[in-house]
N, C-alpha and C positions, 0 to 999 in steps of 0.2 A: 376756934373754928378752922377746920382744914379746908383748903381750897383745892379745886380740881382742874385738870387740864381744860383749856377752852374748846378742845375738839369734842367735848361732851362725854369723854370716857370717864370712868370712875377711878382713874389713876390720880393720886395726889400730885400736886406740883412738887418738884424736887430741886434741890440746890446742885449747882455745879461745884466741883472741888474749889475753884478759884473764889467763888462767892461764898461758899460755906466758910472758908478761912477768914473772910472779912468779918463775919459775925460770930466766930468761935463755934461753929456747928460742924457736922460731918457731911461729906458728900452724899447725895441721894437721900438726905433727911427730908421728910415732908415739911412743907413750908406753910406757916400760918401768917395771916396778914399781921404786920407789926402794928403796935400802938402808935398813935400820932406822935407820941413823945419819944419813940424809938430813934436810935441814931440813923443818920442818912444811909450808912452802909447796910443797915438792915432793910431799908426801903429799896436800895439798889439791888440787893440779893433777891428780894421779893419780886421786883419788876423783871429781873432776868429770868427767874423761875416762871414768871407769867408770860414769857416770850419776848421781852424787850431785848434789843441789841445791847450787849454789855457796855460798849463805848458810849452809846447814847444815854443809857441809864446813869452812868457815872457822871456825865456832863449835865444832867438834868438836876435842877434844885430839888431839895427835899419837899418843898411845898408843891412843886409840879408833880413829883412822883406820887404824893398823897392824893392830889387831885385826879391823876390819871388812873391810879391803881387802888385807891382807897374805896371804902364802901360809900 
């Protein structure tokens, strides 16, 4: 499932270079919601692509990221 910007546009969420590197992806790659079993770094990248502050996302537990950004 591809997720789209919260502003209602039909642009897919994209990774920044820094967070793409964390999960072995490429910058500006569309982001899909990670599985609950995915590494925390994937949830951090997803949260940042969804608009979270990178420092806050890094400091948030995986469980909290899933609660805030999961389905």
